C-alpha angles and dihedrals in degrees: 000000000000129000127226111194137194118191136190100010104169118204131175115227146145107265134152147070100250124088093238089055090056090059099053141048117247130192121249122187121213128203113184135189117188125187118224141137110254099181097101091045091050092046094049100030086227125140091210089076098057142044109285100223092192090058089046091052094048092048094048094044091054092045098046095043089056097042123100105188124159096215131050085216091064092046092050092049092050090049090051091051093050091052094046096047108030098035097033097227114159095217136016138182114204120193111191116189121192094193116207095015092125121045110240095019121102094207140012132174146091139288118205133177121203132178130025110332113236117251127222 
């Protein structure tokens, strides 16, 4: 199985449990790894046979910008479900970074894996 990745996708959204967080937009940073088999795409040089990472980015930007979750865990889970169902990837790793959420820490967030983990 092959991995298509997208790293450092910054999106503004409403996220957090505190009242002040509900009143502002904060930046979350997404790193994605999506399992797929790229052999047919490579052989044909045709985007139809792979994961279109531009389409993934556009879909997730629209979703995250409109979301208003309290927990990064919930947002990460919803992102994983979009990738598994709408983009038909068998496995995904979502790293969701809520940079600056903890004073003194450079990063904070979650990493989740969903679907069947690629072998090899």
